C-alpha positions in Angstrom: 101.7 159.4 77.3 104.2 156.5 77.8 105.4 156.4 81.4 108.3 154.1 80.8 111.9 155.1 80.1 113.0 154.6 76.5 116.1 152.9 75.4 118.2 153.8 72.3 118.5 150.6 70.3 120.9 150.0 67.4 119.5 147.9 64.6 121.4 144.6 64.0 121.4 142.1 61.1 118.1 140.2 61.0 116.2 142.6 63.2 112.5 143.3 62.4 110.1 145.6 64.2 108.0 142.5 65.0 111.0 140.8 66.7 111.9 143.9 68.6 108.3 144.4 69.8 108.2 140.9 71.2 111.6 141.2 72.8 110.8 144.5 74.6 107.1 143.8 75.3 105.7 146.6 73.1 104.0 146.7 69.7 105.2 147.5 66.2 102.8 150.5 66.1 104.3 151.9 69.3 107.8 151.7 67.9 106.7 153.5 64.7 104.8 156.2 66.7 107.9 156.8 68.8 110.2 157.1 65.8 108.2 159.4 63.4 110.9 159.4 60.7 111.2 155.6 60.7 110.5 153.7 57.5 109.3 150.3 58.9 110.0 148.6 55.6 113.7 149.6 55.3 115.5 149.1 58.6 119.2 149.7 58.2 121.9 147.9 60.2 123.5 150.5 62.5 120.3 152.7 62.5 119.3 153.8 66.0 115.7 154.0 67.2 114.0 154.6 70.5 112.0 151.8 72.1 109.8 152.0 75.2 110.0 148.6 77.0 106.7 147.7 78.7 106.7 146.5 82.3 103.5 144.6 81.6 105.2 142.2 79.2 103.6 138.8 79.9 107.0 137.1 79.6 108.6 139.4 82.2 110.6 142.5 81.4 112.1 141.3 78.2 112.1 138.3 75.8 115.4 137.0 74.5 116.2 136.7 70.8 116.4 133.0 71.1 112.9 132.9 72.5 111.5 135.1 69.8 113.1 132.8 67.2 111.6 129.8 68.8 108.2 131.4 68.9 108.4 132.3 65.2 109.5 128.9 64.2 106.9 127.1 66.3 104.1 129.4 65.1 105.0 129.0 61.5 105.3 125.2 61.7 101.8 124.9 63.3 100.2 127.5 61.0 101.5 125.6 58.0 100.1 122.4 59.5 96.5 123.8 59.6 96.9 125.7 56.3 97.9 122.6 54.3 95.3 120.6 56.1 92.7 123.1 54.9 94.0 123.1 51.4 93.8 119.3 51.3 90.3 119.5 52.7 89.3 121.9 49.9 90.9 119.7 47.3 88.9 116.7 48.5 85.7 118.6 48.9 85.8 120.3 45.5 87.5 117.4 43.5 90.4 119.6 42.5 93.3 118.3 40.4 95.9 119.4 42.9 94.9 116.8 45.4 98.0 114.5 45.3 100.5 117.4 45.2 98.7 119.1 48.1 98.7 115.9 50.1 102.4 115.4 49.4 103.1 119.0 50.7 100.9 118.4 53.7 102.8 115.3 54.7 106.1 117.3 54.6 104.9 119.3 57.6 105.5 116.7 60.4 109.2 117.1 59.7 109.0 120.8 59.9 107.3 120.6 63.3 109.6 117.9 64.6 112.7 120.0 63.6 111.6 122.7 66.0 111.8 120.2 68.8 114.9 118.5 67.5 117.3 121.2 68.7 116.2 120.6 72.3 115.4 116.9 72.5 117.6 115.2 69.9 116.8 113.0 66.9 115.1 110.1 68.5 112.4 112.2 70.2 112.0 114.5 67.2 111.6 111.4 64.9 108.9 110.1 67.3 107.0 113.4 67.2 107.3 113.4 63.4 105.9 109.9 63.2 102.9 110.7 65.5 102.0 113.9 63.6 102.3 112.2 60.3 99.9 109.5 61.6 97.6 112.3 62.7 97.5 113.7 59.2 97.1 110.4 57.4 94.2 109.4 59.6 92.7 112.8 59.3 93.1 112.8 55.5 91.4 109.4 55.2 88.6 110.6 57.5 87.9 113.6 55.2 87.7 111.2 52.2 85.4 108.8 54.1 83.1 111.6 55.1 83.1 113.0 51.6 82.1 109.6 50.3 79.4 109.1 52.9 81.1 106.1 54.4 80.0 106.6 58.0 81.2 103.2 59.3 84.8 103.8 58.1 84.6 107.4 59.3 83.7 106.3 62.8 86.6 103.8 62.9 89.0 106.5 61.7 87.7 109.0 64.2 88.5 106.5 67.0 92.0 106.0 65.6 92.4 109.8 65.4 91.7 110.3 69.1 93.9 107.3 70.0 96.7 109.1 68.1 96.0 112.2 70.2 96.3 110.1 73.4 99.7 108.7 72.1 100.9 112.3 71.4 99.9 113.4 74.8 101.8 110.5 76.3 104.9 111.3 74.2 104.9 115.0 74.9 104.3 114.6 78.6 107.2 112.1 78.8 109.8 114.7 77.5 108.9 117.8 79.5 107.6 118.2 83.0 105.8 121.4 81.9 103.7 119.3 79.4 101.1 117.7 81.8 99.6 114.7 79.9 96.0 115.7 80.7 96.5 119.2 79.6 98.2 118.1 76.4 95.4 115.6 75.7 92.7 118.2 76.2 94.5 120.6 73.9 94.8 118.0 71.2 91.2 116.9 71.6 90.1 120.5 71.1 92.2 120.7 68.0 90.4 117.6 66.6 87.0 119.0 67.6 87.6 122.3 65.9 89.1 120.7 62.8 86.0 118.3 62.6 83.8 121.4 62.6 85.8 122.9 59.7 85.6 119.7 57.7 81.8 119.3 58.3 81.1 122.9 57.2 83.2 122.6 54.1 81.7 119.3 53.0 78.2 120.8 53.5 79.3 123.8 51.4 78.5 126.1 54.2 81.4 128.4 53.4 80.6 131.1 56.0 80.7 128.5 58.8 83.7 126.9 57.2 85.7 130.1 57.3 84.6 130.8 60.8 85.7 127.3 61.8 89.1 127.8 60.3 89.5 131.0 62.2 88.8 129.1 65.4 91.3 126.4 64.4 93.9 129.1 63.8 93.3 130.8 67.1 93.5 127.4 68.9 96.7 126.3 67.2 98.5 129.5 68.1 97.6 128.8 71.8 99.0 125.3 71.3 102.2 126.7 69.8 102.6 129.1 72.8 102.1 126.2 75.2 104.9 124.2 73.6 107.2 127.3 73.5 106.6 128.1 77.1 107.3 124.5 78.1 110.7 124.5 76.3 111.7 127.9 77.8 110.9 126.7 81.3 112.7 123.4 80.8 115.8 124.9 79.3 116.1 128.4 80.9 119.8 128.6 80.3 119.2 128.6 76.5 117.0 131.7 76.7 
C-alpha cells in the first residue's frame, strides 16, 4: 500500500506520464495502477488523475518541468550521439552503401548536443562544445577506418589524438561550470572512449554478441554522463528550475 498522500493533477498540454513520473518522483506504472480507468496512450487536456508523489525522489520532493525538459533533451542528444556512431561503425565494418549518408548524419549531432548547452552558456561556449565534439567524432571515425584496414600505426596516432581531445573537452567543460570538476569530466570521457573502443573491437572481429553487450555498456555510461551534465546545470542555475 502507498503511504504517501495523493494529489489530484489536471493534465496540461504537452504532459506525458513519463514527464509526470519524473516530476513527482514516481513511475509510469504506479500512475497507471492508481488510475485504473486511465488510458495511458490518450491523455486529454483537462483530464484529472491521482498521483502519489514519492518522498524518496532522488532530486528532492519534486522535479520542475524545466528540469524534465532539460533531462529529456540532454538524454536524446547523447543517445543519438552513440546511436549514429554505432551505425557508422556498422557501415564501415560491413562495407555498406549508406556510409557517407550515415557519416553526414553523425556529424550533425555535435550541433544537437551544443544546442542543449546554448540556452545556458550562449553561442561562443556552445560553438566551442560543438567544435570539440565534432573533432571527437571525426577522429573516432578515422580510427574505426584505420582499425578496419589494419593500419595499426595510424590507429595508435589517432587514439592519442582522441584522448587529447577528451582532455580538451574536460578543460572546456570545467571552465564553464564549477560543478564540472576537470578530473571527474576527464575520467568520464576516458571511460566513454574505453567502452566505445570495446564496441568497435568486437564489431570488427564480428563477435556480435560481445558487440551488442558493449553497446549496452556505452548506452548505460552515456546516460550517466547526461545526468552529470544536467545536474551541473541545475546546480549552477537554480533560479531557472
